[in-house]
C-alpha positions as CSV (number, residue, x, y, z in Angstrom):
1,M,-11.9,4.5,-12.4
2,S,-15.4,4.7,-10.9
3,M,-17.3,7.7,-11.0
4,S,-19.9,8.9,-8.6
5,N,-23.3,9.3,-10.0
6,T,-25.1,10.4,-6.9
7,N,-25.8,13.8,-5.7
8,E,-23.3,13.7,-3.2
9,P,-20.3,15.9,-3.2
10,E,-17.1,15.0,-4.9
11,P,-14.9,13.8,-1.4
12,Q,-11.1,14.9,-1.5
13,I,-10.1,11.5,-0.3
14,S,-10.3,8.4,-0.5
15,V,-8.5,6.0,1.7
16,I,-8.6,2.2,1.2
17,I,-8.9,-0.5,3.4
18,R,-8.6,-4.0,2.7
19,A,-10.2,-6.5,5.4
20,F,-9.6,-10.0,5.5
21,N,-9.9,-11.8,9.2
22,S,-9.8,-8.8,10.7
23,E,-12.2,-8.6,13.8
24,A,-9.6,-7.8,15.7
25,T,-8.2,-4.3,14.3
26,I,-10.6,-3.2,11.9
27,R,-12.3,-0.3,14.0
28,D,-8.9,0.7,15.3
29,A,-8.4,1.7,11.6
30,I,-11.8,2.7,10.4
31,E,-12.2,5.2,13.2
32,S,-8.9,6.3,12.9
33,V,-10.0,7.4,9.5
34,I,-13.4,8.9,10.8
35,N,-11.7,10.9,13.8
36,Q,-9.3,13.3,11.7
37,T,-9.3,16.5,12.4
38,Y,-9.5,17.3,9.0
39,K,-12.8,19.1,8.0
40,D,-13.2,18.1,4.2
41,S,-15.1,15.2,2.8
42,I,-13.2,11.6,2.8
43,E,-15.0,8.4,2.0
44,I,-13.6,5.1,3.2
45,I,-13.1,2.4,1.1
46,I,-13.7,-0.6,2.2
47,C,-12.9,-4.3,0.1
48,Y,-13.9,-7.0,2.4
49,D,-12.6,-10.2,1.4
50,K,-15.6,-12.8,1.3
51,G,-13.7,-15.6,2.5
52,S,-13.1,-13.6,5.7
53,R,-14.0,-16.5,8.7
54,D,-14.5,-14.2,11.8
55,R,-16.9,-11.5,12.7
56,T,-15.2,-8.6,9.8
57,Y,-18.5,-8.3,7.8
58,D,-20.3,-7.6,11.0
59,I,-18.0,-5.0,12.1
60,I,-17.8,-3.3,9.0
61,M,-21.1,-3.0,8.3
62,E,-22.5,-1.4,11.6
63,Y,-20.0,1.8,10.4
64,S,-21.3,1.5,6.5
65,K,-24.7,3.1,7.8
66,K,-24.2,5.0,10.2
67,K,-24.7,8.7,8.6
68,Y,-21.3,11.1,9.5
69,T,-20.7,14.7,8.6
70,N,-18.6,15.1,5.4
71,R,-16.8,11.3,6.0
72,R,-18.8,8.0,4.3
73,V,-18.3,4.8,4.3
74,V,-18.3,2.3,1.4
75,V,-18.1,-1.2,1.4
76,I,-16.9,-3.3,-1.5
77,E,-17.1,-7.1,-1.4
78,H,-15.2,-9.0,-3.4
79,E,-15.0,-12.8,-3.9
80,H,-11.3,-14.4,-1.7
81,T,-8.2,-13.3,-3.5
82,T,-4.8,-11.7,-3.2
83,P,-4.1,-8.1,-1.2
84,F,-2.8,-7.1,-5.2
85,I,-6.5,-7.8,-6.8
86,A,-8.3,-6.5,-3.7
87,L,-6.5,-3.0,-3.7
88,L,-7.2,-3.1,-7.8
89,K,-11.2,-3.0,-6.7
90,G,-10.3,-0.3,-4.5
91,F,-8.6,1.8,-6.8
92,E,-11.7,1.2,-9.4
93,N,-14.6,2.3,-6.7
94,A,-12.1,5.6,-5.5
95,Q,-13.6,8.6,-6.0
96,G,-11.9,11.3,-4.5
97,K,-8.9,13.7,-5.9
98,L,-6.7,12.4,-3.2
99,T,-6.4,8.4,-2.7
100,T,-4.4,6.8,-0.5
101,I,-4.1,3.5,1.2
102,L,-4.5,2.1,5.1
103,D,-3.6,-1.4,6.2
104,A,-6.1,-3.1,8.2
105,D,-4.4,-3.4,11.0
106,N,-2.4,-0.1,11.3
107,V,-4.0,3.4,12.3
108,F,-3.2,7.0,11.3
109,P,-2.9,9.6,13.4
110,K,-5.6,12.0,14.2
111,T,-4.1,14.7,12.5
112,Y,-2.7,13.0,9.8
113,I,-4.5,13.9,6.9
114,E,-5.3,17.6,7.9
115,H,-1.4,18.1,8.3
116,V,-0.9,16.2,4.9
117,M,-3.1,18.5,2.8
118,R,-2.1,21.6,4.7
119,Q,1.4,21.1,3.0
120,I,0.3,20.4,-0.6
121,N,-2.3,23.3,-0.4
122,N,0.7,25.1,0.8
123,F,3.5,23.7,-2.5
124,S,4.2,26.0,-4.6
125,E,3.8,23.6,-8.1
126,E,1.4,21.1,-8.3
127,K,2.7,17.5,-7.7
128,S,1.3,13.8,-8.9
129,F,1.5,12.0,-6.3
130,Y,3.1,13.0,-2.6
131,Y,4.3,10.3,0.5
132,T,5.1,11.1,4.1
133,N,7.0,9.3,6.7
134,L,6.5,6.0,9.0
135,V,6.5,5.5,12.7
136,V,6.9,1.5,12.9
137,V,5.5,0.0,16.0
138,D,5.2,-3.6,17.9
139,E,1.5,-4.5,19.0
140,R,1.0,-2.9,21.7
141,F,1.6,0.8,19.4
142,R,5.1,1.0,21.2
143,P,7.0,3.2,18.8
144,K,10.2,1.0,17.3
145,F,12.3,2.9,15.1
146,V,11.4,6.1,12.3
147,K,11.3,5.9,8.4
148,I,12.6,8.7,6.9
149,Q,11.4,8.4,3.2
150,S,13.2,11.9,1.8
151,N,16.0,12.0,-1.0
152,V,14.9,8.8,-2.9
153,S,15.8,8.1,-6.4
154,F,14.3,6.4,-8.9
155,E,18.0,3.9,-9.0
156,R,18.0,3.6,-5.4
157,F,14.2,2.5,-5.3
158,L,15.2,-0.2,-8.1
159,L,17.4,-2.1,-5.5
160,R,14.9,-1.8,-2.4
161,N,11.8,-0.3,-1.4
162,L,12.4,2.2,0.3
163,I,8.7,4.2,0.1
164,D,5.5,2.5,2.1
165,M,2.3,2.5,0.3
166,K,0.3,4.0,3.4
167,T,2.3,7.0,3.2
168,M,1.5,7.8,-0.4
169,F,-1.0,10.3,-1.6
170,L,-1.9,9.6,-5.1
171,E,-4.0,12.7,-7.5
172,R,-6.7,11.1,-9.8
173,K,-4.8,11.7,-12.8
174,C,-1.6,9.7,-11.7
175,L,-3.5,7.1,-9.9
176,N,-5.7,6.9,-13.6
177,K,-1.8,6.1,-15.3
178,I,-0.6,3.6,-12.8
179,F,-4.2,1.4,-12.5
180,E,-4.0,1.2,-15.9
181,H,-0.3,-1.1,-15.5
182,L,-1.2,-2.3,-12.9
183,V,-4.8,-4.1,-14.2
184,K,-2.5,-4.5,-17.4
185,I,-0.2,-6.8,-14.4
186,S,-2.8,-8.4,-13.1
187,K,-4.5,-10.4,-16.2
188,I,-1.5,-12.8,-15.6
189,R,-1.7,-15.1,-13.0
190,Y,2.2,-15.1,-12.0
191,F,1.6,-11.8,-11.0
192,E,-1.6,-11.9,-8.6
193,F,0.6,-12.6,-5.2
194,L,3.3,-9.8,-5.4
195,H,4.6,-6.7,-3.0
196,E,2.1,-4.5,-4.3
197,D,3.4,-1.7,-2.4
198,Y,6.5,-1.6,-4.1
199,L,5.1,-2.1,-7.4
200,L,2.9,0.6,-7.0
201,S,5.6,2.9,-5.5
202,L,8.4,1.9,-8.3
203,I,5.2,2.7,-11.3
204,A,4.6,6.0,-9.7
205,F,8.3,7.4,-9.5
206,K,8.3,6.2,-13.4
207,L,4.3,7.6,-14.6
208,C,3.9,10.6,-11.7
209,N,5.7,13.1,-9.8
210,P,6.7,12.6,-7.0
211,K,7.4,15.0,-3.6
212,H,8.4,14.4,0.0
213,I,5.9,15.5,2.8
214,Q,7.9,16.3,5.5
215,G,7.1,16.1,9.3
216,V,4.3,13.6,8.8
217,Y,3.9,10.3,9.9
218,V,2.0,7.5,9.4
219,I,1.7,4.3,11.8
220,Y,2.7,1.2,10.9
221,R,2.4,-1.8,13.3
222,E,4.6,-4.7,13.1
223,H,3.3,-8.1,15.0
224,G,3.8,-11.9,14.6
225,L,0.8,-11.9,11.7
226,N,2.8,-9.9,9.2
227,L,3.0,-12.3,5.7
228,T,6.7,-12.1,5.1
229,G,9.8,-9.7,6.2
230,V,13.2,-10.8,5.1
231,T,14.6,-9.3,8.5
232,S,11.9,-11.7,10.1
233,K,13.4,-15.4,11.7
234,N,11.3,-17.1,9.9
235,V,13.0,-18.5,7.2
236,Y,9.8,-19.3,5.1
237,K,8.4,-15.7,5.4
238,Q,11.9,-15.0,4.3
239,L,11.3,-16.6,0.9
240,L,7.9,-15.0,0.5
241,S,9.4,-11.7,1.1
242,I,12.3,-12.2,-1.6
243,E,10.2,-14.5,-4.2
244,R,7.7,-11.3,-3.9
245,S,10.4,-9.1,-4.3
246,I,11.4,-10.8,-7.7
247,K,7.9,-11.0,-9.1
248,T,7.1,-7.2,-8.4
249,L,10.6,-6.2,-10.3
250,I,9.8,-8.9,-13.0
251,A,6.0,-7.6,-13.0
252,F,7.8,-3.6,-13.0
253,R,9.8,-4.6,-16.1
254,H,6.7,-6.4,-18.0
255,S,4.3,-2.9,-17.7
256,C,6.8,-0.3,-17.7
257,S,10.0,-1.7,-19.9
258,V,10.2,0.8,-22.6
259,L,10.1,3.9,-19.8
260,M,13.5,2.6,-18.4
261,N,17.1,3.5,-20.0
262,T,20.1,1.1,-20.4
263,K,21.1,2.7,-17.0
264,E,18.0,1.9,-14.9
265,K,17.4,-1.8,-16.9
266,L,21.2,-2.6,-15.1
267,I,20.0,-2.1,-11.4
268,W,17.1,-4.1,-11.9
269,L,18.7,-6.7,-13.4
270,I,21.5,-6.5,-10.7
271,S,18.7,-6.0,-8.1
272,V,16.6,-9.3,-9.4
273,L,20.1,-11.5,-9.8
274,Y,20.8,-9.9,-5.6
275,R,17.6,-11.7,-4.9
276,I,18.2,-15.2,-6.5
277,I,21.8,-15.1,-4.5
278,L,19.5,-14.5,-1.4
279,M,17.0,-17.2,-2.0
280,V,19.5,-19.8,-3.4
281,R,21.2,-19.0,0.2
282,V,18.2,-19.3,2.3
283,I,17.0,-22.8,0.6
284,L,20.7,-24.1,1.3
285,F,20.0,-23.1,4.9
286,L,16.9,-24.9,4.8
287,A,18.7,-28.0,2.8
288,T,21.4,-28.2,5.6
289,N,18.9,-28.1,8.8
290,H,17.4,-30.8,7.6
291,R,20.3,-32.9,7.0
292,L,20.9,-32.2,10.6
293,Q,17.9,-33.1,12.3
């Protein structure tokens, strides 16, 4: 992991934002971090994909050139790549004691980090990573439903992704351990395009000490440009989502097999087989629908 060589104080929080063709939403994401009521230092690491074809770069450079009190915007430029590889570049440059992730089309509620840190500071025992809850909204930020992410066991987690990456705060030692596994996985090209949030959460649950933060919510916005979604009516998005889930589970097994017991390996196999069955059902639907046209 990268460490600072400057005389600037170490940031308490690193927020990673991956930016690719994000001109319509990136301002809201950045400003939602800058305007946090949390008074201590926050660094915003923007991983800019040079394959972008809109004004994303111009917008993020506006913020990187400004001076803020206890806020720092760092732009990391990289060649066009997958969200997983872009996330690794963010982790590599994170210097905060805690690191979290914000998608370029989402926002943090204004008091979000303050409430998270207040609870963390009040915990009687130290944990390695923390996770909050989720409010799902539509394109106009109208609430759709709330996802409470408490009482998550690793066995249940193997069957389904129960924690959104945007709700996680990773302590540095925990992140360093996870990062080693992610780099190992990233060297196999087959794994470059997977559900990076699911993979991160699985590895974090195995390597670190989790704690659910109650009563705190991050905002997740659903819109037509979301890449995948099993609940989507678009069968090709369903296929892509299932494929990425299978790759994610295989990647996790590849990296963390020695950490899994016999029961967990059996649940892992059931989870993979279930997704294969889902994929076959979608393919059969496509084949039948093609014949009827």
